[in-house]
Structure formats: C-alpha cells, structure tokens
C-alpha angles and dihedrals in degrees: 000000000000092000090050090050090051092050091048092051091049092048101042103025096215124188092220136026125193132192116209145154128055093318090062089068088073104103095198092051091050091050096047094043093049093048094045095048092046091051097045100032109025093172093053116105111227121200133185128175124240108277091247088067094050099082097099142356097278094112093047092048091049091050092049090048091050092052091048092047091053091055095047122103121238089256092053092047092050090048091051094048094047098040105031093133092063097033108138117227125215117212089197095057110148119205104212 
C-alpha cells in the first residue's frame, strides 16, 4: 500500500494525502506511511483520522462523495437531491 501511495503521489502530485477506512486502523501502516511520505515528499500534507473513525470505509466514502459533489454541475446536484432514491451508482467511478 505504501508503494502504491508513493506511485500515486509521483503521478498526480497532490497537495494532501489521507489514509482512511479499516486499513487506517493499522498503527504500523500509519507510522510507516507517515514516515515514508515525510521523507520523500516533505511538502505533502498527510492526514489520518482518529483511530475511532477507522473501523470501516465511512470516511473514505464521504471524502469521495465530497469530491464528486464538488465536480457536479448545478443540474446534476439538483437531480441527485431530488432523485436520490433512484440515483444510479457506478462501481467504476474514477475521481480525477
């Protein structure tokens, strides 16, 4: 996971990276990821939720939804708000 994070940072050059979901409960992973990112990308902001929020993917799903919402047009937002019960999901959604 750390090597994938490094490749992603090199490819996309983000300002912030966040670990979340059940995997973020792993203390050793948190420690190694934080140290590695700090060493290789000192300007990168690293975020991790409090361990009590690391029991499932709720934080990751909320973050993904927020990014998607920000990219939606007013028409798309209105459609989503008015038709959320029939809103189709896409398992191949790409956040770019």
